[in-house]
N, C-alpha and C positions, 0 to 999 in steps of 0.2 A: 504494500501500499502506501501510497506518494505520503513523505514526508509531512509536506505542506496539508495535504486532505487530513494525516493524522491531529494534525494539531488545531486544525479549522472544528474535526471533531467534536476533540476534547474543549475546544472553546465554546461552541453551545450548546445550552444545554438545556434539553429538551422537557417539558412535565405536560399531565396529560391535558392542564388547562390552555396550554397552546393551541392543541388544535380548535378551539375557537379563538382565539385571541389572535394571532398570526392574520387568520381569514377576514377577520372584522376589522383590525388593522388596515390591510389593502382595499376593502371595501369602502372605506370611509376616506380612503386618500381617495379613489376612483370618483366615489358622488362628489365628495368638495370639490373637484378639480374643474368645473364647468364654469359657466359664465351666470352670475348674477346680478339682475339690471338694478342698477343703484347709483344714488347720487354718489360724487368726489367731492370728498371733504376739501375746502379750500384752505390756505396759513391760515386766514383771518378766523375761519371756525374751530382750526386745532389751536388754536392761540386763546380760546377759553377755557381749555382745560389743560393748556400747560400749567396755569395756578396750583394745581395738583401736585404735580410730578413732585415726588420725595417731600410730600407734603403729608400732613394728617389728613387723610381722604373723610373722617367722621362725617362733616358738614355736607359732602357729597352725597353720601347715603343716605341721609339723616331722613326720618319719617314726619310730615307736619303732626305734631301732636294734635289740632284741631281737626282732625279726619276721624268723623263717625263712620264707626265700625258697625255697618250693615250689612247683609245679605239676605239676598233674596233667594230662597229655592224652592225649587221646582217640586212635582209630586216623584215620592220616591219609586223604584223601579227592582222589584226581587230581583235578584242575582246572586246564584249559587246559595253560602249562608247568610249572606246580609242582602241590607237594601240599599241602594247608592240614589243618591239625590246629588243634581247637581246643580250648584249656586252660582250667582253671578252678582257682582258689586261692580261700579265705576271704579275704575283703578285710580288711586293716590297718587301716582306719579305723572308729573310732569316733565320731560324733557327739558334739558337746559339750553336750547335751541329748537325752535320751532320748526327749521330747515330739514330735522332729521323725518318729519311727516308733513312734508309738503304734498307727497303725493298720499290721496288716501290710500291705498291700495298695500301702503307699506305700516299701516296704522294697526299695533296691537290691543292701542291705548285707553281703546273705551273702557272693554268688560276686562274684570278679573273673574276669572273660572275657576271653581276650585269643585272637586267633587265628595262628598261625606258617604263614608259605609257604616250604615252601623248593623250590629247581630238583628237578625228577625227573632222579634218577638220580647225583646230587653231593651228595657227604655232608661233614663236616668245614671248613664255612665258619671262616674269621676274624674276618668282621663280621657283626652284628648291625645293622638298620635298623628303628628300634620308630614305628611310624605314631601320629599322634592326629588324629583326623578332627573334621571341623568341627558345628556344630550343627545338629540335625536329621537328620542321614544315619541312614539304616538298613540301610546293609548296603556290602558292599563289593566288589561286582561290576565296577561302574566301574572301582574302583580295582587291583582285578586284571590289567583287561587294557590298562590305559595306565600310572598311574603307578608301579604294581611291577615292571612289566617294564622299563620306564626305569630305576629304582631297582637293580634286578638287573644289568642291562647296565654300570652307572657301576660299583656299587659291589661286585659279584660276592658279596652276602651272602646271608644269611637274612631271611625279613623281618618282622616281627611288628606286628598291628594291634590295639590296646585298643580294647572295646567302653566310652564313656564310661558313666557313672552315668545313668539314665533314657533310654536310648538302643539300639536294637539287640533283643538278648534282655534286657536289662533295663529295659524298659518296666514301671511298675503298669498291672494288668490294665483299668484306664480311660483309659488316658491315651490321647487324641485322636491324637496322632502321636508318632514319634519323638523323644525331647528336649524334650516340651510342659511336664516338671516340671522341668526344667536350669534355663529362663529364664522365670519364671511372678510371679504377684502377690504373694509369700510371699520377703520378702528372708533370712529364716531358710535354707530349704531353696534357695535360689540361693548364699549362701556355703556352703554345706555341701557341695551340688553340687560346687562349687568346688575344697572343700578336700577331698572324699572324692579327687575326679581326681588332684590333686596329689600326696596321698600313694600311689594306685596307681601313677602314673607312677614313685614314686621305687622303690617297690618291685620293678617290671619293670626298671628299670636297674640296679638291685643285681645281680635274678638273670642279668638278661645280663650283666654284670660280669664275673661268677664264671663264664660259660660261651664268652665272646668276648674275643678281644686287641682288638678297636675297636667301640664302641657309638654310632650315629648314635641323636639323637631328634630327627623331624621333623613339626611340627604345622601345618595349613593351620586358619584362621581362629578359631574356637572353640579348637581346637587349637594354634592358635599362641601364642592368649593362654595358656594352658596348660603349653607349653613356656617360654614368654620367663619365668614363674615357677619352672618346676621348674628351670629354668639356675641357679638360684640357690641351688640345695640338693644338685646333684648337681656331681657333679670327674670329670675327668680324661675327659670324653667327647666329643662333638662335635652339638652345637646350631642346628638350622635352625629358626627358625620365621618363618612366613610369613602376609600380609597380617592381621596384629594390632597393636595401639596398646596404649597405656599402661593404658587402664582401660575393657573389656570391657563394665561396667553403666553407663558413663555414657553411651560409643556406642550400646549399645541406648537408651538412653533418648532421645537427641536422633534418632535412625532412627526411630524410634517403630517398629522393629521387632517389639519385643514391645508392642502396647497393654494388654495385662492388668497387665502389671508395672509401666507409669505412672501407669494405676488405681488400683491398688491404691497405690502412694507416695502421690499425690495424696489419695487419701481420706483416709491413716491422717495427715496435714499435719493436713486438716482436722479430724479427730478430735483434736489436738493434739500426737499421737504424732509430732515433728519429728525425732527419732532414728531412725525407721525404716528410712533412706535410708543413714545413717549405717554402719550397720554393714557394709555393702557397701564399702567403702574399706580394708578390709583387703586385698581382691582388687586396690589399684593399685598398681603398680609403683613409684610414684615413691616410698613409704614403705619399700622395701626396702634406700634409699640410705643409707651406700654400698654398691655393688651387687660382688657376689664372683659374679659370673658365672664360666664357663667360659672358658678363652683362646678354645679354640678355637669360636664360636658368629655365626652371620650372619645377618640379616635380608633379609626377601624382599618386595619391596610392586609392585601393579599399580599404575602412573601414574595409571589411567582406573578406580580402583574406587571404586565408587558406595556401595557398605555399609562397609568399613574405609578412609576415605579417604587417599590417601597423603601426606599431612600428617603424620596422626598416625602412621604408618609410621615416617616419617622423625624422629618426635618421640620413637620409642622407640629406635633407631638410636642417635639422640645421645644419649641418656639412658644409654645400657648403653656408649656408646661403641664401637660396633660394627660391621662394613662391612654399608653397604645395598647389597642388588642390587635391581635394577628391571628392571621389565619392560611392552611397549607395550599393555596390557591392565587387562582389570577384575576383578571376586574372582572368576568363575567362569570365566575364560578361564587362568590359570596354566599348564595343559597346555601353551598353546602356546610358551612359553618353556621347560619344566620341564628340559626335556634339558641344555640349553646352561647354565639356571642353576646345578644341581645339579655340574656338569660343573666349571664356572668357581668354586663352593665348593670342593669335591672339591680341586683345584689349591692354592687358599689353604691348606685343613686339611692338607695334607701337604707344602707346600713348606718 
């Protein structure tokens, strides 16, 4: 056997989760490599965001405290062990620039959409579990059958699931897939999608705290990044962030899972707009230091994760000085250890 090939075989360490991980990475590189119609940010527009570069970004993501926490719920539908209701509210988010939504087809702003899952014939639960999904997810069918069932068995909670901007029912009509406009070649839109998500999460947490004795906020992947930042704004709840690192956009760039974003960054550097990428740093958790995270916060990471490497999850836990729970799997196999993980974390939070 060729010596170079032998060294290559020793370098590549395959695990069962890789059979899912690598095809998914290649798939997203392919899906995110197309053309998305969007406006191009000008230097004047970018200048509006540069004051937040390497500064405390809390004011950028803060929710207006005067916002009313009202959600209108539609009639519930029986789905397996749950009854599902879909609620909507006018989003409390307002963009920093009206240019972002000058074309109405790019506008996910008007309605915040959240799903509520209650166990059939069970009322007046004292705990609410708010789930924040990952990038490009388009429905909650898988979560209903697995994550939500396990969650209910552990916490005996009503379960809420937020549709993130540009996902599910909130996609622009020409979006090639759910979430395509969340991570794309436009840094203004990416940062504002992040900001909109954080503000809407705060809105929902405040709503739930008025109606439940205990609120648990749980996010996976993109949702985990959002929960990690949201934990700097919400108090007196339990936060669990899974499969996330300190800086989502830096990770996406290195992984090249969104080639269109990387091309946009390089293109604008060539045009002399070097500040293009800097505006994204408001979503970098290192600029939130000193941290004000809830006392009850835990981090979950997969030691074979090829999408969010475990060393970045560990870095996030060290930064926030919070416990890290690991499982022997990858980014897409969290379900394997989910029951034991949330049981251990629940014991930590309630001890």
